[in-house]
N, C-alpha and C positions, 0 to 999 in steps of 0.2 A: 504494500500500500504506500502511495506517495501522497502527501498532504501539502496544500498550499497555505500553510499557517499564516495568519495575519493578513490574508487576502480574502476579503469578503466578496461575495458576488450578489448581483441583483436578484432578489427573491422571485419576483414575477417572471423575469427572463429565464431564470433557472428552471422554474416549474414548467414554463411553456416549452423550453427546449427538451426537457425530459418527456413531457407528454407527447411531443412530436416524434421522439426517438423510440419510444416503446413499441414493441410488436415486431421488431426485426428478428428474423429467424436465422438466416445464414449470412455470413460476411465472406466474400470471395478472398482468396489468398492474396496477401499484399495490398488489400483494399481497406477502406474505412467506411463505416456507416455512421453518419453523424447528422445532427440537427443543430442549426444555429438560429438562435432567437435573440435579436438585438445584440446584447453584450455577453452572451453565454453560449458555449458549444457543449453539447452532450455527445459522446462518441464511443464507438467500438473500433479499435484499430488492430488489424491482423498483420503480423510480421511477414515479410517476404519468405522467411525461412520456414513458414508453416507448410507442412506437407499435406494438410487436409483442411477441412472446415469444421470448426467447433460450433455446435449450435448455440446461439445466444437468443434466449427467449425473454419475454417480459418478466417472468418470475426471477430469472437470473439477474437481469438488470435491476429489478426492485431490491433484491438481496444486496447487490453490490453497492447501490446508493445508500441503503440503510447501514451497511457496514462502514462505508466511508463517513457518513454522518456521525456514527457512534465513535469513530476514531479521530476524525479530523475536526468535527464540529458542525454546527448548524450553518448551512450555506457557506461552507468553506470548500474551495476546489479540492478534488481528490481523484486519484486513479488507482484502480485495483487490477491486478494481473489475474486473468481467468483462463483456465485451460484444463486439459486432462493429460493422461500419459501418452496419448497417441499423436498429439500435435503441439506445435509451439504455442505458448499462451498468448492471449489477446489482452490489450489494455482497454479497460472500460472505465469511463469517468466523465467528469465535467469540469470546465474551467472558464475563466474570463476569456473572451474572444475579441480580437481586433483583426481587421482585414489583413490577409497575408500570413497570419499565424500558422505555423506548422504544429498543430496541436498533437498530432501523433508523434512527432519528433520530440516534443516537449513533455509528453505525458509522464515520463519518469524523471523529470528534471529536479524535483525536490529531494532534499536529503532527509526530510521528516516523514516518519511513518505514523505519527499521531501528533495532536496538538494539545 
């Protein structure tokens, strides 16, 4: 888990981005599924080294965001590494967004695993 401690995010933008993001079943290898709402991006990023596709469903994303909230804080950016033994893990999370941000590249940039 990576947390963006001391970085708050807009509550309504975060909620909207997550609502738009939920329901994704499969993410192609080396691709990202994401939703940007104003100042927040909610994402699932699959590494190019992934040899298969890990299912990511709404209950998984809901668990990840609950886990992130429990460890990082209420409306604090967070990324969780999700996967199984057969494929490379995916990054699932949300963070502040600005045009041109490589959110998949920055998903694991924090050194904090809780706040």
